[in-house]
C-alpha positions, 0 to 999 in steps of 0.5 A: 824845919824849912829844910824839910823835905816831904813827900805825900802819897796817895793811895786808891783808899777811899777818902781823896778828900782828905790827899786835897785838904792836907795838900791846901793846907800844905800850901798854905805852910809852905814856909816851913818845908823847903820842898813837897812832893807827891806821887798818885797811885794808878787807882788813887787818880781814878778815886780822886777823879771819881770822888773829888768829880775833878780832874786837878792832880795835873795842877797840884802845886808840887811836883808829881812822880809817876808810881814806877820812877824809881829814880825818884830822888826820894827813892834813895836814902842819900836824897835825904827825905825827912818825911813820908806821909802816906794818906789815904794809904790803902790796906794792900799799900800797908801789906806791901810796906808791912812785908816789905815789897817795893814793887813801885815808888810808893812802897820802895818810899816807905822802905826807904824812911824806914830803914833811914829812921825817918819819919813815915805816916800811914793814914789809913782808910778801911774800917772794919780792920782783919786781923791781918791789917792788924798784923800788918800795922803792928809791923809798921809800928813796930819798924818805927812807921805810925799808923793814924787812922783816919779818925776825925775827933770831936773834941774841937767841935766841929761846925761842919764836914770839913772841919771835922775833916781837918781834925785828921789833918791837923793831927797828920801835920802835928805828927810830920812836926810842922806847927798848926793852929790845930785844936789843942784840949785843955788850951785856952 
């Protein structure tokens, strides 16, 4: 797993706190991967500032690529990245991926992950869902992607909001193949 190369894409869906917590966890797991790159959609940057009340994007410990940078290494399958996590994933991003529209770096990278049979994890943030959302989730799943709605779990008896939100982050990290100390049902 040490040679794992991952991309974290952050879209404009509400839920910037999920991305923030995921970045913090990735920092703590840095011995488990070789490279982590970040891509923010234009709206994601605004939502990040609005919801988190900070402009800390410039202080992040991973290289940040512009969403219009089609020369980023992971815009090509020859770069050998393993996993793309889109967290949070807007329904617009999901729709572009489902229809094969690669109009920005995030949707192009998702297209690369699907065509190369690599891991694509979409942490969707929307409710209720309409039939278009559901059909787009079906298409992405049939193409090999993983739709992981940001639905916290309660069986670990989280005591704080951050613990509750981290139940989603733990699931995402497990899906991406990371070894974590997350709660396991039935484990003592």
